[in-house]
C-alpha positions as CSV (number, residue, x, y, z in Angstrom):
1,X,25.3,9.8,-4.6
2,X,26.5,11.1,-1.3
3,X,28.1,8.6,1.1
4,X,26.1,10.0,4.0
5,X,22.7,9.3,2.4
6,X,20.2,7.1,4.2
7,X,18.3,6.5,0.9
8,X,19.8,6.1,-2.5
9,X,17.9,5.3,-5.7
10,X,20.1,4.8,-8.6
11,X,18.6,4.7,-12.1
12,X,15.5,3.0,-10.9
13,X,12.9,1.8,-13.4
14,X,9.6,0.3,-12.3
15,X,6.7,-0.8,-14.5
16,X,3.3,-2.2,-13.6
17,X,2.6,-5.8,-14.7
18,X,0.5,-4.6,-17.6
19,X,3.5,-2.7,-18.9
20,X,2.9,0.9,-17.9
21,X,6.1,2.6,-16.8
22,X,5.8,4.5,-13.5
23,X,9.5,5.5,-13.1
24,X,12.3,5.4,-15.5
25,X,16.0,6.0,-14.6
26,X,14.9,7.7,-11.3
27,X,17.9,8.7,-9.1
28,X,17.4,10.2,-5.7
29,X,19.4,10.7,-2.5
30,X,18.0,11.6,0.9
31,X,20.1,12.2,4.0
32,X,19.3,11.0,7.5
33,X,17.1,13.4,9.3
34,X,15.7,15.2,6.3
35,X,12.0,16.1,6.1
36,X,10.8,15.7,2.6
37,X,7.4,16.6,1.1
38,X,6.4,14.6,-2.0
39,X,4.0,16.5,-4.3
40,X,2.4,15.5,-7.6
41,X,-0.9,15.0,-9.3
42,X,-3.0,11.9,-8.8
43,X,-1.4,8.9,-10.6
44,X,2.1,10.3,-10.8
45,X,3.5,7.5,-8.6
46,X,3.8,9.0,-5.1
47,X,2.3,6.0,-3.4
48,X,4.3,3.6,-5.6
49,X,7.6,5.4,-4.6
50,X,6.8,5.1,-0.9
51,X,6.1,1.4,-1.3
52,X,9.4,1.0,-3.2
53,X,11.2,2.7,-0.3
54,X,9.4,0.4,2.2
55,X,10.5,-2.7,0.3
56,X,7.0,-3.7,-0.6
57,X,7.8,-3.3,-4.3
58,X,11.2,-3.7,-6.1
59,X,12.8,-2.0,-9.1
60,X,12.7,-3.7,-12.4
61,X,16.0,-2.0,-13.2
62,X,18.4,0.0,-11.0
63,X,19.2,-0.2,-7.3
64,X,17.7,1.0,-4.0
65,X,20.1,1.2,-1.1
66,X,19.1,1.9,2.5
67,X,22.1,2.9,4.7
68,X,24.4,1.6,2.1
69,X,22.7,-1.9,1.9
70,X,20.8,-2.8,-1.2
71,X,17.1,-3.5,-0.7
72,X,16.0,-6.3,-3.0
73,X,13.5,-9.1,-3.1
74,X,16.2,-11.5,-2.1
75,X,17.5,-9.3,0.7
76,X,14.2,-8.8,2.5
77,X,13.7,-12.5,2.6
78,X,16.8,-12.8,4.9
79,X,15.5,-12.8,8.4
80,X,18.1,-10.6,10.1
81,X,18.0,-7.9,7.5
82,X,14.2,-8.0,7.3
83,X,13.8,-7.6,11.1
84,X,16.1,-4.6,11.2
85,X,14.7,-3.0,8.0
86,X,11.0,-3.5,9.1
87,X,11.7,-1.9,12.5
88,X,13.6,1.1,11.1
89,X,11.5,1.8,8.0
90,X,7.7,2.1,8.3
91,X,4.9,3.1,5.9
92,X,1.6,4.7,6.8
93,X,-0.8,3.6,4.0
94,X,-3.1,6.2,2.3
95,X,-6.1,4.1,3.4
96,X,-5.8,3.0,7.0
97,X,-8.2,0.0,6.4
98,X,-5.3,-1.7,4.6
99,X,-3.3,-1.8,7.8
100,X,-5.9,-2.8,10.4
101,X,-6.8,-6.4,10.9
102,X,-6.5,-7.1,14.7
103,X,-9.5,-7.6,17.0
104,X,-8.9,-4.5,19.1
105,X,-7.1,-1.1,18.9
106,X,-4.8,-2.3,21.6
107,X,-3.8,-5.3,19.6
108,X,-3.3,-3.2,16.5
109,X,-0.8,-0.9,18.2
110,X,1.0,-3.8,19.9
111,X,1.2,-6.0,16.8
112,X,4.4,-4.5,15.3
113,X,6.4,-4.4,18.5
114,X,5.3,-8.0,19.4
115,X,6.2,-9.3,16.0
116,X,9.7,-7.8,16.4
117,X,10.1,-9.2,19.9
118,X,10.4,-5.9,21.7
119,X,10.3,-6.0,25.5
120,X,8.3,-2.9,26.3
121,X,5.1,-3.5,24.2
122,X,2.6,-2.3,26.7
123,X,4.6,0.9,27.4
124,X,4.6,1.7,23.7
125,X,0.9,1.1,23.4
126,X,0.2,3.4,26.4
127,X,2.5,6.1,25.1
128,X,1.0,6.4,21.6
129,X,-2.6,5.8,22.7
130,X,-2.2,8.8,25.1
131,X,-0.4,10.9,22.4
132,X,-3.2,10.3,19.9
133,X,-6.1,10.3,22.4
134,X,-7.0,6.7,21.7
135,X,-7.1,5.5,25.3
136,X,-10.9,5.2,25.4
137,X,-10.9,3.2,22.2
138,X,-8.2,0.6,23.1
139,X,-10.8,-2.3,23.5
140,X,-12.8,-1.3,20.5
141,X,-12.6,-3.2,17.2
142,X,-11.0,-1.1,14.5
143,X,-13.7,-1.7,12.0
144,X,-16.2,0.1,14.2
145,X,-14.2,3.3,14.3
146,X,-14.7,6.5,12.2
147,X,-12.3,7.3,9.4
148,X,-10.4,9.8,11.5
149,X,-10.1,7.3,14.4
150,X,-8.8,4.6,12.0
151,X,-6.2,7.1,10.7
152,X,-5.0,7.8,14.3
153,X,-4.8,4.1,15.1
154,X,-2.7,3.5,11.9
155,X,-0.4,6.3,12.9
156,X,0.0,4.9,16.4
157,X,0.9,1.5,14.8
158,X,3.8,2.9,12.9
159,X,5.0,5.3,15.5
160,X,5.1,2.5,18.1
161,X,8.2,1.1,16.4
162,X,10.2,4.4,16.9
163,X,11.3,4.2,13.2
164,X,14.3,5.8,11.7
165,X,12.5,6.3,8.4
166,X,8.9,7.4,8.4
167,X,7.0,7.1,5.1
168,X,3.6,8.8,5.3
169,X,1.1,8.6,2.5
170,X,-1.5,11.4,2.8
171,X,-1.3,11.2,6.7
172,X,-3.7,14.1,7.4
173,X,-6.4,13.2,5.0
174,X,-8.9,12.1,7.7
175,X,-7.5,13.8,10.7
176,X,-9.3,16.5,12.8
177,X,-7.6,19.9,13.2
178,X,-6.3,19.1,16.7
179,X,-4.6,15.9,15.6
180,X,-3.3,17.5,12.4
181,X,-1.6,20.2,14.5
182,X,-0.2,17.5,16.7
183,X,1.2,15.6,13.7
184,X,2.9,18.7,12.3
185,X,4.5,19.4,15.6
186,X,5.5,15.8,16.1
187,X,7.2,15.6,12.7
188,X,9.0,18.8,13.3
189,X,10.5,17.6,16.6
190,X,11.2,14.0,15.3
191,X,14.7,12.8,14.8
192,X,13.5,10.4,12.1
193,X,13.9,10.9,8.4
194,X,10.4,11.7,7.1
195,X,9.0,11.5,3.5
196,X,5.4,12.5,3.3
197,X,3.1,12.7,0.3
198,X,0.2,15.1,0.2
199,X,-2.2,16.8,-2.2
200,X,-2.9,19.4,0.4
201,X,-0.7,22.3,-0.8
202,X,-1.8,24.5,2.1
203,X,-0.1,22.0,4.5
204,X,3.0,21.2,2.5
205,X,5.2,23.9,4.0
206,X,4.3,22.6,7.5
207,X,5.3,19.0,6.8
208,X,8.8,19.4,5.6
209,X,11.6,21.7,4.3
210,X,12.7,19.8,1.1
211,X,10.2,19.3,-1.7
212,X,10.1,16.7,-4.6
213,X,7.6,17.4,-7.3
214,X,6.8,14.5,-9.5
215,X,5.5,15.0,-13.1
216,X,2.6,12.9,-14.3
217,X,5.2,10.6,-16.0
218,X,7.0,10.0,-12.7
219,X,10.0,12.2,-13.4
220,X,11.3,14.6,-10.8
221,X,10.4,18.1,-12.0
222,X,11.7,19.9,-8.9
223,X,14.0,19.1,-6.0
224,X,14.5,22.0,-3.6
225,X,12.8,24.1,-0.9
226,X,9.1,23.7,-0.2
227,X,8.5,27.4,-0.2
228,X,10.2,27.8,-3.6
229,X,8.0,25.1,-5.1
230,X,4.8,26.5,-3.7
231,X,5.6,30.0,-5.0
232,X,6.3,28.7,-8.5
233,X,2.9,28.7,-10.2
234,X,4.3,27.7,-13.5
235,X,5.8,24.6,-11.9
236,X,2.6,23.7,-10.1
237,X,0.6,24.2,-13.3
238,X,3.0,22.0,-15.2
239,X,2.7,19.3,-12.5
240,X,-1.1,19.5,-12.7
241,X,-1.2,20.9,-9.1
242,X,-2.6,24.2,-10.3
243,X,-4.9,25.2,-13.1
244,X,-5.5,28.3,-15.2
245,X,-8.9,29.5,-16.3
246,X,-10.7,32.6,-17.6
247,X,-12.6,34.8,-15.2
248,X,-14.8,37.8,-16.1
249,X,-15.1,41.1,-14.1
250,X,-17.9,43.0,-15.8
251,X,-16.8,43.3,-19.4
252,X,-13.1,42.5,-18.7
253,X,-11.7,39.0,-19.0
254,X,-8.8,37.9,-16.8
255,X,-6.8,34.7,-16.5
256,X,-6.2,33.3,-13.1
257,X,-4.1,30.5,-11.8
258,X,-5.6,28.4,-8.9
259,X,-3.7,25.8,-6.8
260,X,-5.4,22.5,-6.3
261,X,-5.9,21.7,-2.6
262,X,-7.7,18.4,-2.4
263,X,-7.1,14.8,-1.3
264,X,-7.3,12.0,-3.8
265,X,-5.9,8.5,-4.5
266,X,-2.7,7.6,-6.3
């Protein structure tokens, strides 16, 4: 593992309580400032990996280090470490409803900064409400919003902390084209380390430069440039991100490979 890494996973194994192994001996290193796209078929463990990196789940075996400090169940119970880690490392859940529980949109965006005792809460709310065009919705209850509006509120909630590590699980799934374009530009300009999972292969190259492709058994099949991954149809087919089927032109039969480009749950 490189000494300059922000994230280090060393021989991590994680199993669901019923015994199914999600990851086995997974080792991974990500440097500060990298923009990483996480690809893989439904059920391969993308969401689980992001939750591990956010300290919501913990390895059964192996170690996870963030900026050289081990992230463990015991460590995140320590107040000083937990406050620092929760401010620096944030996770946008795949389903925004899992993140929204306050009475108004204003309260949602303000919740994280208030919990961490930040002094400029209202300024942070105003900044991200304006950026995501939520100003007219600030007094609305989140449950009354559309799916796309909820996604924008959830984004504002995590961005309001100005995190160092931004973990995004299918962030563009419900966004309108304008907000999707804004998100792509914002991530490109951001100084944060970004790890974003997506099933949308047509967007993958816009979301990062490094690509990790997970096999259906959770192993890393590919670690390299996004464009190299997207141009490797054999890799995408092996990862169940592309399929091959027969197609007829008059009396001639051809075999075509098609990339999957859909959103689904992990």
